[in-house]
C-alpha positions as CSV (number, residue, x, y, z in Angstrom):
1,X,134.6,-58.4,-11.5
2,X,133.1,-55.0,-12.5
3,X,134.3,-52.1,-10.4
4,X,131.3,-50.4,-8.6
5,X,130.3,-47.0,-10.0
6,X,131.4,-44.1,-7.7
7,X,128.7,-41.6,-6.8
8,X,129.3,-38.2,-5.2
9,X,126.5,-36.5,-3.3
10,X,126.7,-32.7,-2.7
11,X,123.8,-31.9,-0.4
12,X,123.6,-29.9,2.9
13,X,120.9,-31.9,4.5
14,X,122.5,-34.8,6.4
15,X,119.3,-36.8,6.6
16,X,119.0,-36.8,2.8
17,X,122.7,-37.7,2.4
18,X,122.2,-40.7,4.7
19,X,119.0,-41.8,3.0
20,X,120.6,-41.6,-0.5
21,X,123.8,-43.2,0.7
22,X,121.9,-46.1,2.3
23,X,119.9,-46.8,-0.8
24,X,122.7,-46.5,-3.3
25,X,125.1,-48.6,-1.2
26,X,122.4,-51.3,-1.1
27,X,122.8,-51.4,-4.9
28,X,126.6,-51.8,-4.6
29,X,127.5,-48.2,-5.5
30,X,130.4,-46.5,-3.8
31,X,129.2,-43.3,-2.3
32,X,130.9,-40.2,-1.0
33,X,129.3,-36.9,0.2
34,X,130.1,-33.3,0.7
35,X,127.8,-30.8,2.5
36,X,128.8,-27.5,0.8
37,X,129.4,-26.4,-2.7
38,X,133.1,-25.4,-2.5
39,X,134.2,-28.6,-0.8
40,X,132.1,-30.6,-3.3
41,X,133.7,-29.0,-6.3
42,X,137.2,-29.5,-4.8
43,X,136.4,-33.2,-4.3
44,X,135.3,-33.5,-7.9
45,X,138.5,-32.0,-9.2
46,X,140.6,-34.2,-6.8
47,X,138.8,-37.5,-7.7
48,X,136.3,-37.5,-10.6
49,X,133.3,-39.6,-9.7
50,X,131.2,-41.6,-12.2
51,X,128.1,-39.6,-11.4
52,X,127.2,-36.5,-9.4
53,X,124.0,-36.0,-7.3
54,X,123.8,-32.3,-6.8
55,X,121.4,-30.1,-4.7
56,X,120.8,-26.7,-6.2
57,X,120.6,-24.8,-2.9
58,X,124.0,-25.1,-1.2
59,X,126.2,-23.1,1.2
60,X,129.3,-21.3,-0.2
61,X,128.7,-22.3,-3.8
62,X,125.3,-23.0,-5.4
63,X,124.6,-26.2,-7.4
64,X,124.0,-24.0,-10.5
65,X,127.5,-22.5,-10.2
66,X,128.9,-26.0,-9.8
67,X,127.1,-27.1,-13.0
68,X,128.6,-24.2,-14.9
69,X,132.1,-24.8,-13.6
70,X,132.0,-28.5,-14.5
71,X,130.7,-27.9,-18.0
72,X,133.4,-25.3,-18.7
73,X,136.2,-27.6,-17.7
74,X,137.5,-30.0,-20.4
75,X,138.6,-32.5,-17.8
76,X,135.2,-32.6,-16.0
77,X,132.6,-31.8,-18.7
78,X,131.6,-35.4,-19.3
79,X,130.5,-36.0,-15.7
80,X,126.8,-36.9,-15.6
81,X,124.9,-34.7,-13.2
82,X,121.6,-35.6,-11.5
83,X,120.0,-32.5,-9.9
84,X,118.3,-32.9,-6.5
85,X,116.1,-29.9,-5.8
86,X,113.2,-28.9,-3.7
87,X,112.0,-26.7,-6.5
88,X,109.1,-28.3,-8.4
89,X,108.7,-25.5,-10.9
90,X,109.4,-26.5,-14.5
91,X,111.3,-23.2,-15.1
92,X,113.8,-24.1,-12.4
93,X,114.4,-27.6,-13.9
94,X,114.9,-26.0,-17.3
95,X,117.5,-23.6,-15.9
96,X,119.4,-26.6,-14.3
97,X,119.3,-28.5,-17.6
98,X,120.5,-25.4,-19.6
99,X,123.4,-25.1,-17.2
100,X,124.5,-28.7,-17.8
101,X,122.5,-31.1,-15.6
102,X,121.5,-34.3,-17.3
103,X,118.4,-35.2,-15.2
104,X,116.6,-34.1,-12.1
105,X,114.7,-35.4,-9.1
106,X,112.4,-33.1,-7.2
107,X,112.2,-33.3,-3.4
108,X,110.4,-35.0,-1.7
109,X,111.4,-38.1,-3.7
110,X,111.1,-41.8,-3.5
111,X,114.5,-43.5,-2.8
112,X,113.5,-46.2,-5.3
113,X,112.9,-43.6,-8.0
114,X,116.3,-41.9,-7.3
115,X,118.2,-45.2,-7.6
116,X,116.3,-46.0,-10.8
117,X,117.3,-42.6,-12.3
118,X,120.9,-43.1,-11.3
119,X,121.0,-46.5,-13.0
120,X,119.2,-45.1,-16.1
121,X,121.5,-42.2,-16.4
122,X,124.6,-44.4,-16.1
123,X,123.1,-46.7,-18.8
124,X,122.4,-43.8,-21.1
125,X,126.0,-42.7,-20.9
126,X,127.4,-45.9,-22.2
127,X,128.9,-45.7,-25.7
128,X,126.4,-46.2,-28.5
129,X,126.4,-49.7,-30.0
130,X,126.8,-48.7,-33.6
131,X,129.7,-48.8,-36.0
132,X,131.9,-45.9,-35.0
133,X,133.1,-43.6,-37.7
134,X,134.4,-40.1,-37.6
135,X,132.2,-37.4,-39.3
136,X,133.5,-34.3,-41.0
137,X,131.5,-31.4,-42.2
138,X,133.7,-28.5,-43.3
139,X,135.7,-27.5,-40.2
140,X,133.4,-29.5,-37.9
141,X,134.7,-32.9,-36.9
142,X,132.9,-35.4,-34.7
143,X,134.9,-38.5,-33.4
144,X,132.9,-41.2,-31.6
145,X,136.0,-43.1,-30.6
146,X,137.2,-40.3,-28.4
147,X,133.8,-38.8,-27.8
148,X,135.3,-35.5,-29.0
149,X,134.0,-32.9,-31.4
150,X,135.9,-29.9,-32.7
151,X,135.3,-26.9,-35.0
152,X,138.1,-24.8,-36.6
153,X,140.6,-27.0,-34.7
154,X,139.1,-26.1,-31.3
155,X,137.7,-28.7,-29.0
156,X,134.0,-28.3,-28.2
157,X,133.2,-28.7,-24.4
158,X,130.4,-31.2,-24.8
159,X,128.9,-33.4,-22.1
160,X,128.5,-37.1,-22.9
161,X,124.8,-36.8,-23.6
162,X,125.3,-33.7,-25.7
163,X,127.9,-35.6,-27.8
164,X,125.5,-38.6,-28.2
165,X,122.7,-36.3,-29.4
166,X,125.1,-34.5,-31.8
167,X,126.6,-37.7,-33.2
168,X,123.2,-39.4,-33.6
169,X,121.7,-36.6,-35.6
170,X,124.8,-35.7,-37.6
171,X,125.4,-39.3,-38.6
172,X,121.9,-39.1,-40.3
173,X,122.2,-35.8,-42.0
174,X,119.3,-34.0,-43.9
175,X,116.7,-36.1,-42.1
176,X,114.1,-34.6,-39.8
177,X,113.7,-36.1,-36.3
178,X,110.9,-35.3,-33.8
179,X,111.7,-34.7,-30.2
180,X,110.3,-38.1,-29.3
181,X,112.4,-39.9,-31.9
182,X,115.5,-38.2,-30.5
183,X,114.5,-39.1,-26.9
184,X,114.0,-42.8,-27.9
185,X,117.3,-43.0,-29.8
186,X,119.6,-41.0,-27.4
187,X,118.0,-41.3,-24.0
188,X,116.3,-44.7,-24.4
189,X,113.1,-46.2,-23.1
190,X,114.1,-45.7,-19.4
191,X,114.3,-42.0,-19.8
192,X,112.8,-39.5,-17.3
193,X,113.4,-36.3,-19.2
194,X,110.6,-34.8,-21.2
195,X,110.4,-34.0,-25.0
196,X,111.0,-30.3,-24.1
197,X,114.3,-31.3,-22.7
198,X,115.5,-31.9,-26.2
199,X,115.0,-28.2,-26.9
200,X,117.4,-27.4,-24.1
201,X,120.1,-29.8,-25.4
202,X,119.8,-28.5,-28.9
203,X,120.2,-24.9,-27.6
204,X,123.2,-25.9,-25.6
205,X,124.7,-27.7,-28.7
206,X,124.1,-24.6,-30.9
207,X,125.8,-22.3,-28.4
208,X,128.9,-24.6,-28.4
209,X,129.2,-25.6,-32.1
210,X,127.6,-23.0,-34.2
211,X,129.3,-19.7,-35.2
212,X,125.9,-18.0,-35.0
213,X,123.6,-20.0,-32.6
214,X,120.6,-17.8,-33.6
215,X,121.1,-18.7,-37.3
216,X,122.6,-22.2,-37.2
217,X,124.5,-23.6,-40.1
218,X,124.0,-27.2,-39.2
219,X,121.6,-27.9,-36.4
220,X,118.3,-26.4,-37.6
221,X,114.7,-26.4,-36.5
222,X,112.0,-27.6,-38.8
223,X,108.9,-25.8,-37.4
224,X,106.2,-28.2,-36.3
225,X,108.3,-31.3,-37.0
226,X,111.6,-31.3,-35.1
227,X,115.3,-30.9,-35.8
228,X,117.6,-31.6,-38.8
229,X,121.3,-31.7,-39.2
230,X,121.5,-29.8,-42.5
231,X,124.5,-30.3,-44.8
232,X,123.1,-29.6,-48.2
233,X,124.0,-25.9,-47.9
234,X,127.5,-26.6,-46.5
């Protein structure tokens, strides 16, 4: 029998906590909750959940700070994060994605939509069903068995979705992919993120894997077309 996925909610509105808890438990998820940022981060470090639902506006420690802390920690950085925010502005969503969130839901939200997004995010984070082989390009090594990447012998702090994007494009080098092609391949047909979200993920990858993110060696932009993992010059 499959063990239920464990969801942690960090949210300071008790009504929202109970609404989300009720709807997730109906779908057989195990749900825990914290009402402030510091307590929530301590709970994550004590017992890592399978997915985090995170409000941006929290007492004691903001959701954005929690995102940054999680993505900096090698033991936590694969944790999928679903932002829960009252801010409907696209710029706020982009900031959350840049800091490490994997998806977002804007308040007010439909409980059905939130559950659908939780399920979709967990599905997207499953290992890709393709023949696993380690990739090496100079000092860059990408290992799909361990979901680890390293450069110059140092581990790169990639989230699971960041790794999936890097592995997909690096395993098909010197080929241009549009944003929509990458969304279909990495996020799948049940995605909720937009094509512009790919830009955020590519920027995050460059900051972590390229020696000079402004002049990338590998992960390059093809203006008007998309992105390419370039190896011909390596």
